[in-house]
C-alpha positions in Angstrom: 0.0 0.1 -0.2 2.7 2.3 1.1 4.6 1.5 -2.4 1.8 2.3 -4.1 0.9 5.6 -2.2 4.6 7.3 -2.1 5.2 6.5 -5.9 6.3 8.8 -7.5 3.6 8.9 -10.3 0.8 8.5 -7.6 1.8 11.7 -5.8 1.8 13.6 -9.5 -1.7 12.5 -9.5 -2.8 13.1 -5.9 -0.7 16.9 -6.4 -2.8 17.1 -9.7 -6.4 16.6 -7.7 -5.6 18.5 -4.9 -4.6 21.8 -7.2 -7.6 21.3 -8.6 -9.8 20.8 -5.8 -7.9 24.0 -4.3 -8.7 26.3 -7.4 -12.4 24.9 -7.3 -12.5 25.8 -3.6 -11.4 29.0 -3.8 -14.3 29.6 -6.6 -16.9 28.3 -4.3 -15.9 30.8 -2.0 -16.3 33.5 -4.2 -19.5 35.0 -3.0 -18.7 34.8 0.5 -15.7 36.2 0.1 -17.6 39.5 -1.7 -19.1 40.1 1.5 -16.1 39.6 3.9 -13.9 42.7 5.0 -10.4 42.1 3.4 -8.7 41.9 6.6 -10.7 38.3 7.3 -10.3 37.3 3.5 -7.3 34.7 3.8 -9.4 33.2 6.8 -12.7 32.5 5.3 -11.9 29.6 2.7 -11.0 27.1 5.3 -11.0 23.8 3.3 -9.0 25.4 -0.2 -6.4 26.9 2.2 -6.4 23.1 3.6 -5.7 21.6 0.5 -3.1 24.2 -0.4 -1.3 23.6 2.0 -1.0 20.0 1.5 -0.7 20.6 -2.5 2.7 22.7 -1.7 3.5 19.7 0.6 3.3 17.6 -2.1 5.1 19.7 -4.6 8.5 20.6 -2.4 8.4 16.3 -1.8 8.4 15.8 -5.4 11.5 18.1 -5.8 12.8 15.8 -2.7 12.8 19.1 0.0 10.4 19.1 3.1 9.1 22.2 4.4 7.8 21.1 8.1 5.5 24.4 9.0 3.9 23.7 6.0 3.6 19.9 6.4 2.0 21.0 10.0 -0.4 22.9 8.5 -1.6 20.5 5.9 -1.6 18.1 8.5 -4.1 19.4 10.9 -6.3 21.9 8.5 -6.8 18.6 6.3 -7.7 16.4 9.2 -10.0 19.5 11.2 -11.9 21.0 7.7 -12.2 17.3 6.2 -13.9 16.3 9.5 -16.1 19.2 10.0 -17.7 19.0 6.5 -18.4 15.8 6.7 -20.2 16.1 10.7 -21.6 19.6 9.1 -23.5 18.0 6.5 -24.8 14.9 8.1 -26.0 17.7 10.4 -27.7 19.4 7.8 -29.1 15.8 6.4 -30.5 15.6 10.1 -32.2 18.6 10.3 -33.3 18.7 6.9 -34.1 15.3 6.2 -32.5 15.7 3.2 -29.2 16.7 1.6 -28.5 17.9 -1.7 -25.9 15.9 -4.4 -23.3 18.9 -3.7 -23.5 18.0 0.1 -22.7 13.9 -0.3 -20.3 15.5 -3.0 -18.5 17.6 -0.4 -19.0 14.8 2.0 -16.8 12.4 -0.2 -14.3 15.4 -1.0 -13.8 16.4 2.6 -13.5 12.7 4.3 -10.9 12.2 1.5 -9.0 15.2 2.5 -9.0 13.7 6.1 -8.0 10.5 5.1 -5.2 11.6 2.6 -3.7 13.7 5.6 -3.4 10.4 7.8 -2.2 8.3 4.8 0.9 10.9 4.2 1.5 11.4 7.8 5.1 9.2 6.9 6.4 11.5 4.9 5.8 14.3 7.0 8.9 15.9 9.0 7.2 17.5 11.8 8.6 18.7 15.1 7.1 20.4 17.9 7.3 24.2 16.8 5.7 23.4 13.3 3.0 22.0 15.5 2.6 25.1 17.8 2.5 27.1 14.8 0.0 25.2 13.2 -2.1 25.0 16.4 -2.0 28.8 16.8 -3.1 29.0 13.0 -6.1 26.8 13.6 -7.4 28.1 16.8 -6.5 31.8 15.4 -9.0 31.1 12.5 -11.9 29.5 15.3 -11.6 33.2 16.6 -12.0 34.9 13.3 -15.1 32.3 12.5 -17.0 32.8 15.2 -15.9 35.8 17.2 -16.2 38.0 14.1 -18.8 36.1 12.3 -16.6 34.8 9.4 -17.6 31.0 9.7 -18.9 29.4 6.5 -22.6 29.5 5.3 -24.7 26.8 6.0 -28.2 28.5 6.1 -30.1 25.8 8.3 -27.8 25.3 10.4 -27.6 29.1 11.7 -29.8 28.1 14.8 -26.6 25.9 16.0 -23.7 28.5 15.6 -23.0 28.4 19.0 -23.3 24.9 19.1 -21.0 24.7 15.9 -18.4 27.1 17.5 -18.1 25.1 20.3 -17.9 21.9 18.4 -15.3 23.4 16.3 -12.8 24.4 19.0 -12.9 21.0 20.4 -12.6 19.2 17.0 -9.4 21.9 16.5 -7.9 20.8 19.7 -8.8 16.7 19.0 -6.8 17.6 15.5 -3.4 19.3 17.1 -3.5 16.2 19.7 -3.8 13.9 16.6 -1.0 15.3 14.9 1.1 15.2 17.9 0.4 11.6 18.3 1.1 10.5 14.7 3.8 12.8 14.2 5.8 13.4 16.9 5.1 11.3 19.7 5.0 8.2 18.0 7.9 9.0 15.7 10.2 9.8 19.0 9.2 6.5 20.3 9.6 4.8 17.4 13.4 6.3 17.2 14.0 5.5 21.0 13.2 2.0 21.0 15.5 1.5 17.9 
């Protein structure tokens, strides 16, 4: 499995899929960005920015280089926004009793985002300082979203915004801990016992 996943041709395919997905993701946010104050614009398109970090990681990996801060940002944000979008669409289905085909597409694509973050974890060279930067970025984004009201628009879930904000904060904490465990703790212990 790893041989296939980490093969240069497979990485080029994953790179191209993420590049196209990132471009489409930013396009998807155009309407919301039109109504967003410029100071907050960089923090609104969460998922495309997560896939952009991953695309940059893949680009450098293909060139034989490592940028651990980008790797940490990619890992935590792909995991977080991948899980978040799946949960929000399941919640939308629960509240409305139905979900559009776009909702199912979002669930599949975002579930794949979270999965690829984990699958490519062995390639990351993340240290604690890189994760700290990524963690601050992620939690800062929560403040922008739920204190300044820049969160993604899910019309039928508007009544649950406070609950979603609370869930999102703890999801970020969970993702930071997960990345620490997978990329730092496990690797440190593996080297220790060799």
